[in-house]
GUGUDO-325967 format. One record per residue (C-alpha): x, y, z. Coordinates in steps of 0.05 Angstrom, whole numbers. Example, Ala and Ser with C-alpha at 12.3 -4.5 7.8 and 13.67 -1.06 7.14 Angstrom:
<sites>
+--------+--------+--------+
!     xx !     yy !     zz !
+--------+--------+--------+
!    246 !    -90 !    156 !
!    273 !    -21 !    143 !
+--------+--------+--------+
</sites>
This chain:
<sites>
+--------+--------+--------+
!     xx !     yy !     zz !
+--------+--------+--------+
!      0 !      3 !      1 !
!     55 !     49 !     14 !
!     88 !     32 !    -51 !
!     24 !     56 !    -88 !
!      9 !    117 !    -49 !
!     83 !    141 !    -63 !
!     71 !    132 !   -133 !
!      4 !    168 !   -133 !
!     29 !    224 !    -95 !
!     91 !    231 !   -142 !
!     40 !    234 !   -206 !
!     -4 !    289 !   -171 !
!     63 !    329 !   -154 !
!     91 !    317 !   -223 !
!     22 !    339 !   -253 !
!     15 !    402 !   -211 !
!     88 !    424 !   -218 !
!     82 !    416 !   -297 !
!     22 !    456 !   -312 !
!     31 !    510 !   -368 !
!     36 !    582 !   -337 !
!    -16 !    638 !   -357 !
!      3 !    684 !   -415 !
!    -25 !    733 !   -462 !
!      9 !    773 !   -513 !
!    -20 !    832 !   -565 !
!     12 !    844 !   -636 !
!     11 !    924 !   -614 !
!      7 !    964 !   -556 !
!    -25 !   1024 !   -585 !
!    -75 !   1039 !   -642 !
!    -93 !   1105 !   -677 !
!   -160 !   1111 !   -700 !
!   -195 !   1159 !   -748 !
!   -247 !   1204 !   -723 !
!   -303 !   1169 !   -763 !
!   -288 !   1107 !   -725 !
!   -270 !   1039 !   -748 !
!   -259 !    965 !   -726 !
!   -191 !    933 !   -722 !
!   -171 !    864 !   -705 !
!   -113 !    849 !   -660 !
!    -71 !    785 !   -662 !
!    -77 !    755 !   -593 !
!    -27 !    700 !   -570 !
!    -57 !    669 !   -502 !
!    -46 !    604 !   -464 !
!   -120 !    598 !   -462 !
!   -185 !    631 !   -466 !
!   -182 !    710 !   -462 !
!   -231 !    769 !   -458 !
!   -225 !    840 !   -477 !
!   -253 !    890 !   -427 !
!   -255 !    969 !   -449 !
!   -252 !   1025 !   -400 !
!   -296 !   1074 !   -442 !
!   -361 !   1064 !   -470 !
!   -339 !   1086 !   -545 !
!   -299 !   1025 !   -546 !
!   -328 !    950 !   -555 !
!   -297 !    886 !   -559 !
!   -312 !    820 !   -595 !
!   -260 !    767 !   -588 !
!   -199 !    802 !   -620 !
!   -239 !    853 !   -651 !
!   -244 !    924 !   -623 !
!   -296 !    974 !   -655 !
!   -286 !   1051 !   -642 !
!   -341 !   1094 !   -649 !
!   -346 !   1158 !   -686 !
!   -318 !   1216 !   -647 !
!   -365 !   1272 !   -653 !
!   -328 !   1316 !   -610 !
!   -275 !   1368 !   -630 !
!   -217 !   1339 !   -583 !
!   -179 !   1277 !   -587 !
!   -188 !   1220 !   -542 !
!   -157 !   1159 !   -509 !
!   -187 !   1094 !   -484 !
!   -154 !   1026 !   -466 !
!   -178 !    949 !   -473 !
!   -151 !    902 !   -425 !
!   -143 !    832 !   -451 !
!   -140 !    776 !   -389 !
!   -125 !    707 !   -395 !
!   -122 !    676 !   -325 !
!    -79 !    720 !   -281 !
!    -46 !    755 !   -339 !
!    -64 !    811 !   -377 !
!    -45 !    859 !   -443 !
!    -68 !    928 !   -457 !
!    -81 !    961 !   -519 !
!    -86 !   1036 !   -517 !
!   -133 !   1071 !   -574 !
!   -120 !   1140 !   -587 !
!   -175 !   1173 !   -630 !
!   -168 !   1238 !   -675 !
!   -215 !   1297 !   -662 !
!   -272 !   1312 !   -709 !
!   -250 !   1365 !   -757 !
!   -284 !   1432 !   -731 !
!   -330 !   1456 !   -791 !
!   -307 !   1520 !   -829 !
!   -333 !   1585 !   -800 !
!   -346 !   1625 !   -864 !
!   -344 !   1700 !   -863 !
!   -412 !   1733 !   -897 !
!   -395 !   1781 !   -950 !
!   -429 !   1843 !   -948 !
!   -488 !   1840 !   -998 !
!   -531 !   1830 !  -1034 !
!   -502 !   1850 !  -1096 !
!   -473 !   1818 !  -1160 !
!   -400 !   1829 !  -1144 !
!   -360 !   1821 !  -1083 !
!   -288 !   1841 !  -1057 !
!   -247 !   1800 !  -1024 !
!   -178 !   1832 !  -1001 !
!   -145 !   1768 !   -967 !
!   -152 !   1690 !   -972 !
!   -207 !   1656 !   -924 !
!   -268 !   1623 !   -921 !
!   -325 !   1665 !   -946 !
!   -400 !   1656 !   -959 !
!   -447 !   1700 !  -1007 !
!   -528 !   1702 !  -1000 !
!   -553 !   1655 !  -1054 !
!   -626 !   1661 !  -1048 !
!   -630 !   1731 !  -1078 !
!   -613 !   1757 !  -1142 !
!   -568 !   1821 !  -1154 !
!   -587 !   1871 !  -1099 !
!   -656 !   1847 !  -1091 !
!   -725 !   1868 !  -1104 !
!   -706 !   1943 !  -1099 !
!   -665 !   1936 !  -1162 !
!   -730 !   1917 !  -1205 !
!   -759 !   1959 !  -1257 !
!   -823 !   1950 !  -1293 !
!   -791 !   1938 !  -1356 !
!   -751 !   1880 !  -1327 !
!   -777 !   1806 !  -1349 !
!   -775 !   1785 !  -1274 !
!   -818 !   1809 !  -1221 !
!   -783 !   1775 !  -1160 !
!   -708 !   1766 !  -1142 !
!   -719 !   1708 !  -1098 !
!   -694 !   1641 !  -1116 !
!   -683 !   1570 !  -1091 !
!   -627 !   1537 !  -1113 !
!   -607 !   1462 !  -1107 !
!   -535 !   1473 !  -1113 !
!   -475 !   1517 !  -1124 !
!   -415 !   1512 !  -1170 !
!   -352 !   1548 !  -1197 !
!   -366 !   1580 !  -1265 !
!   -293 !   1606 !  -1280 !
!   -230 !   1630 !  -1249 !
!   -176 !   1671 !  -1277 !
!   -121 !   1631 !  -1231 !
!   -125 !   1560 !  -1218 !
!   -143 !   1545 !  -1145 !
!   -170 !   1617 !  -1132 !
!   -234 !   1590 !  -1112 !
!   -242 !   1520 !  -1083 !
!   -296 !   1481 !  -1043 !
!   -355 !   1514 !  -1072 !
!   -420 !   1494 !  -1041 !
!   -489 !   1511 !  -1021 !
!   -502 !   1513 !   -951 !
!   -563 !   1542 !   -908 !
!   -583 !   1586 !   -968 !
!   -508 !   1612 !   -981 !
!   -456 !   1593 !  -1030 !
!   -395 !   1580 !   -985 !
!   -325 !   1576 !  -1015 !
!   -255 !   1582 !  -1000 !
!   -208 !   1641 !  -1032 !
!   -133 !   1635 !  -1039 !
!    -87 !   1691 !  -1020 !
!    -75 !   1717 !  -1089 !
!   -104 !   1765 !  -1139 !
!   -156 !   1745 !  -1192 !
!   -232 !   1744 !  -1212 !
!   -278 !   1688 !  -1211 !
!   -356 !   1675 !  -1218 !
!   -395 !   1625 !  -1176 !
!   -467 !   1608 !  -1188 !
!   -527 !   1580 !  -1158 !
!   -559 !   1524 !  -1196 !
!   -625 !   1482 !  -1199 !
!   -627 !   1406 !  -1193 !
!   -607 !   1401 !  -1266 !
!   -544 !   1441 !  -1256 !
!   -583 !   1505 !  -1292 !
!   -549 !   1565 !  -1272 !
!   -606 !   1610 !  -1232 !
!   -558 !   1673 !  -1220 !
!   -484 !   1685 !  -1210 !
!   -438 !   1729 !  -1175 !
!   -371 !   1758 !  -1192 !
!   -315 !   1749 !  -1135 !
!   -264 !   1802 !  -1140 !
!   -198 !   1780 !  -1101 !
!   -144 !   1838 !  -1097 !
!   -123 !   1897 !  -1058 !
!   -187 !   1927 !  -1031 !
!   -201 !   1993 !  -1074 !
!   -199 !   2061 !  -1040 !
!   -250 !   2113 !  -1051 !
!   -234 !   2180 !  -1083 !
!   -272 !   2242 !  -1062 !
!   -290 !   2281 !  -1128 !
!   -337 !   2330 !  -1096 !
!   -407 !   2310 !  -1113 !
!   -389 !   2235 !  -1129 !
!   -338 !   2184 !  -1091 !
!   -309 !   2139 !  -1144 !
!   -273 !   2075 !  -1138 !
!   -196 !   2085 !  -1151 !
!   -197 !   2031 !  -1200 !
!   -236 !   1996 !  -1249 !
!   -284 !   1940 !  -1231 !
!   -246 !   1876 !  -1223 !
!   -173 !   1912 !  -1227 !
!   -118 !   1878 !  -1186 !
!    -88 !   1952 !  -1182 !
!    -91 !   2025 !  -1207 !
!    -43 !   2049 !  -1256 !
!    -37 !   2037 !  -1327 !
!    -15 !   1965 !  -1319 !
!    -57 !   1906 !  -1353 !
!    -72 !   1885 !  -1280 !
!   -107 !   1959 !  -1275 !
!   -152 !   1940 !  -1335 !
!   -200 !   1901 !  -1298 !
!   -266 !   1866 !  -1323 !
!   -301 !   1882 !  -1388 !
!   -380 !   1883 !  -1388 !
!   -434 !   1891 !  -1444 !
!   -473 !   1944 !  -1428 !
!   -531 !   1923 !  -1384 !
!   -503 !   1854 !  -1366 !
!   -481 !   1843 !  -1295 !
!   -433 !   1790 !  -1318 !
!   -355 !   1802 !  -1321 !
!   -312 !   1782 !  -1385 !
!   -241 !   1767 !  -1374 !
!   -183 !   1778 !  -1420 !
!   -141 !   1736 !  -1379 !
!   -184 !   1683 !  -1402 !
!   -194 !   1701 !  -1476 !
!   -247 !   1675 !  -1526 !
!   -269 !   1604 !  -1554 !
!   -199 !   1569 !  -1548 !
!   -185 !   1602 !  -1485 !
!   -117 !   1631 !  -1455 !
!   -120 !   1616 !  -1382 !
!   -124 !   1558 !  -1339 !
!   -171 !   1518 !  -1380 !
!   -225 !   1567 !  -1380 !
!   -253 !   1613 !  -1433 !
!   -309 !   1652 !  -1455 !
!   -353 !   1617 !  -1510 !
!   -380 !   1673 !  -1565 !
!   -451 !   1654 !  -1579 !
!   -508 !   1695 !  -1619 !
!   -488 !   1743 !  -1680 !
!   -519 !   1783 !  -1732 !
!   -522 !   1724 !  -1782 !
!   -578 !   1692 !  -1743 !
!   -649 !   1685 !  -1766 !
!   -690 !   1722 !  -1714 !
!   -757 !   1690 !  -1735 !
!   -730 !   1628 !  -1708 !
!   -747 !   1634 !  -1630 !
!   -691 !   1585 !  -1613 !
!   -638 !   1634 !  -1642 !
!   -677 !   1696 !  -1616 !
!   -672 !   1666 !  -1539 !
!   -595 !   1672 !  -1543 !
!   -608 !   1745 !  -1547 !
!   -650 !   1758 !  -1486 !
!   -638 !   1774 !  -1408 !
!   -657 !   1708 !  -1389 !
!   -602 !   1673 !  -1429 !
!   -551 !   1718 !  -1405 !
!   -565 !   1705 !  -1337 !
!   -564 !   1631 !  -1348 !
!   -500 !   1635 !  -1390 !
!   -456 !   1687 !  -1349 !
!   -394 !   1658 !  -1382 !
!   -412 !   1678 !  -1448 !
!   -403 !   1736 !  -1491 !
!   -463 !   1750 !  -1532 !
!   -442 !   1776 !  -1599 !
!   -487 !   1831 !  -1633 !
!   -555 !   1816 !  -1663 !
!   -574 !   1844 !  -1723 !
!   -608 !   1905 !  -1689 !
!   -554 !   1962 !  -1689 !
!   -503 !   1920 !  -1655 !
!   -541 !   1907 !  -1586 !
!   -532 !   1837 !  -1557 !
!   -606 !   1844 !  -1536 !
!   -667 !   1845 !  -1584 !
!   -715 !   1850 !  -1523 !
!   -753 !   1920 !  -1528 !
!   -758 !   1968 !  -1484 !
!   -697 !   1950 !  -1439 !
!   -668 !   2020 !  -1425 !
!   -662 !   2015 !  -1348 !
!   -617 !   1953 !  -1340 !
!   -569 !   1999 !  -1308 !
!   -614 !   2049 !  -1285 !
!   -615 !   2106 !  -1325 !
!   -657 !   2119 !  -1390 !
!   -627 !   2184 !  -1421 !
!   -687 !   2199 !  -1462 !
!   -731 !   2199 !  -1400 !
!   -682 !   2220 !  -1341 !
!   -640 !   2262 !  -1380 !
!   -576 !   2284 !  -1339 !
!   -581 !   2272 !  -1265 !
!   -522 !   2265 !  -1221 !
!   -538 !   2190 !  -1205 !
!   -593 !   2138 !  -1231 !
!   -657 !   2136 !  -1193 !
!   -648 !   2067 !  -1170 !
!   -590 !   2013 !  -1168 !
!   -615 !   1957 !  -1216 !
!   -612 !   1884 !  -1203 !
!   -568 !   1881 !  -1258 !
!   -514 !   1930 !  -1240 !
!   -446 !   1895 !  -1238 !
!   -413 !   1933 !  -1176 !
!   -411 !   1914 !  -1102 !
!   -455 !   1935 !  -1050 !
!   -459 !   2009 !  -1033 !
!   -429 !   2024 !  -1105 !
!   -463 !   2032 !  -1177 !
!   -441 !   2042 !  -1247 !
!   -424 !   2116 !  -1255 !
!   -466 !   2165 !  -1288 !
!   -448 !   2203 !  -1351 !
!   -463 !   2270 !  -1313 !
!   -407 !   2250 !  -1266 !
!   -354 !   2234 !  -1318 !
!   -372 !   2295 !  -1356 !
!   -356 !   2335 !  -1291 !
!   -287 !   2304 !  -1290 !
!   -275 !   2316 !  -1360 !
!   -262 !   2392 !  -1348 !
!   -194 !   2375 !  -1320 !
!   -181 !   2315 !  -1363 !
!   -113 !   2304 !  -1387 !
!    -84 !   2249 !  -1436 !
!    -22 !   2214 !  -1417 !
!     12 !   2190 !  -1477 !
!    -29 !   2131 !  -1506 !
!    -37 !   2091 !  -1443 !
!    -85 !   2131 !  -1398 !
!   -122 !   2191 !  -1384 !
!   -144 !   2226 !  -1322 !
!   -207 !   2257 !  -1292 !
!   -223 !   2307 !  -1231 !
!   -151 !   2342 !  -1234 !
!   -112 !   2280 !  -1237 !
!   -154 !   2241 !  -1182 !
!   -179 !   2189 !  -1225 !
!   -134 !   2146 !  -1275 !
!   -169 !   2111 !  -1330 !
!   -121 !   2062 !  -1365 !
!   -121 !   2053 !  -1442 !
!   -156 !   1980 !  -1431 !
!   -186 !   1977 !  -1502 !
!   -255 !   1947 !  -1514 !
!   -281 !   1883 !  -1540 !
!   -309 !   1889 !  -1610 !
!   -386 !   1873 !  -1611 !
!   -372 !   1806 !  -1649 !
!   -330 !   1783 !  -1590 !
!   -273 !   1763 !  -1634 !
!   -217 !   1805 !  -1603 !
!   -197 !   1868 !  -1571 !
!   -191 !   1938 !  -1600 !
!   -122 !   1970 !  -1580 !
!   -124 !   1934 !  -1512 !
!    -55 !   1927 !  -1495 !
!    -43 !   1993 !  -1463 !
!    -29 !   2024 !  -1531 !
!    -93 !   2069 !  -1545 !
!   -159 !   2073 !  -1534 !
!   -181 !   2086 !  -1460 !
!   -255 !   2090 !  -1440 !
!   -314 !   2064 !  -1392 !
!   -387 !   2049 !  -1392 !
!   -437 !   2092 !  -1363 !
!   -503 !   2076 !  -1329 !
!   -538 !   2107 !  -1384 !
!   -569 !   2087 !  -1449 !
!   -563 !   2140 !  -1504 !
!   -613 !   2182 !  -1545 !
!   -641 !   2154 !  -1606 !
!   -630 !   2077 !  -1618 !
!   -651 !   2043 !  -1558 !
!   -592 !   1987 !  -1570 !
!   -538 !   2046 !  -1556 !
!   -509 !   2067 !  -1495 !
!   -463 !   2125 !  -1469 !
!   -391 !   2111 !  -1454 !
!   -338 !   2158 !  -1428 !
!   -291 !   2158 !  -1487 !
!   -216 !   2175 !  -1480 !
!   -200 !   2197 !  -1553 !
!   -248 !   2256 !  -1550 !
!   -263 !   2265 !  -1477 !
!   -336 !   2257 !  -1493 !
!   -373 !   2232 !  -1431 !
!   -434 !   2217 !  -1473 !
!   -406 !   2181 !  -1531 !
!   -460 !   2138 !  -1564 !
!   -441 !   2069 !  -1579 !
!   -461 !   1993 !  -1585 !
!   -487 !   1959 !  -1528 !
!   -459 !   1894 !  -1545 !
!   -385 !   1922 !  -1540 !
!   -350 !   1902 !  -1481 !
!   -318 !   1960 !  -1436 !
!   -290 !   1966 !  -1366 !
!   -330 !   1999 !  -1314 !
!   -321 !   2044 !  -1254 !
!   -364 !   2050 !  -1195 !
!   -382 !   2106 !  -1154 !
!   -414 !   2107 !  -1083 !
!   -482 !   2099 !  -1086 !
!   -541 !   2102 !  -1034 !
!   -579 !   2047 !  -1039 !
+--------+--------+--------+
</sites>
C-alpha cells in the first residue's frame, strides 16, 4: 500500500508542477483610429481563453476585434482595452483623432452682383436673392421677384487655378474658399439640373480705395482690377452694357488663354430672328443662365439684346431721365459691389473739364484724381480687343442708355473726352463704380 501511495503522490506533484503558466500577448500596444471610427482586429497569443474589457463606452470588443465609435467631439480622446487570460493581462491603448471643426465662413457684404475679397479665407454670399434684391427691379424687366431657391452651387470660371475652391451651397449661402492671390472668378447658384439661376463675381484683390471727387466718390480703379495705374492688371473686367456678367481678358475667347477656362462667343448678326430658338440667345434670361458667354451683336444696331424696351438695365434712361447726377435706382443687373453703382455720364462729364491724356496709355479726370487706363474694348462680335494692350483707346461704360436707338448706350470715351459718346451695347468696356446710396 505504501508503494502505491507514493507513486500516486508523485503523479499528483508532477501534474501540478508541470502545468503551463498563464500568458497573453498582443501584436501592438497602441492603435490610432480616425475620427469617423473603425473596427480593427488584434493578433492575440494566449495560453488559454481570454477576454477583452474596455474602460470607455466608445470602445466595444468581440473576441480580438475592437470597434471604435465615431468621435463627434472636436477633441482627441484615448481609451484602453485590457485583455486577460487567467492571471495575466495585456493592454492596447486606442488614440482617436478629433472630429474636424466645421469651417466658419465670413459673410460678405451684400446682396450685390459682385463681392470684394482682400485676403484669402473662407467666405459665403447670399444665394437666395438675385443681385441687390427687389429694390433693383423695374417695370420693364422680365422678372418681378428676385427670390430664388437653388439646389446647388458651382464655380463657373476663375482667372487663376485654385483661386476659388470648395464651392458648396449651405443654408441658403454659397460657401467657398479664396486663395491669397489676385484674380477674378464667377460662382453660381444652380437648380437640380445644374442650370444656372444666378451668378456672382468674386473680385480677389487689394481693397479699392474711395476717391472724393466732390459730388461723387469713385473707386480708384476699374471694377475687377488688381491695382491702379496703367498696367494690364489695372484694366479690370469688361462688360456688355446692361449685363452683370464680367468678361476676363485673362481667359480670352473660344480656345481660351487661361487655366483651361474661356468665354464662348454665341449669337451674332447672321442669325434668323424669326427662329425663336436663335432669338432666345439674345435675351436677358439667356444672359443670366450663361454668365460665361459673350453674346455677339444681333442684327439690331450691334446690341447683344433684342428684347424691346430694355433701357433701365443699369438704372438710367437718358431719353426720360436726361442728366441726373445719379440714377434713380441701382438695377438688379448692375455689376458693382454693395454700396456702389455704375457711374453716370454726368459724373464723368464733370471730371472731363480737367481731363488730361497721358501719352497713349491712360487719361485722368477730376484734376488727376482718377486714372483711366487704355484698356481698349471688345468688339461687338466678340472676336478680340481693340487696342487693348496699353497702347491706345481708353474708356468706360456709363450707367445710361443713349438718345435715339434703344440699342446704344453712353460711354466715357478717352479719344475725344466725351462723357456721352453714343456706342453699341454689345461692345465690352470696363466699368468704374461710384458710391451709391441704396
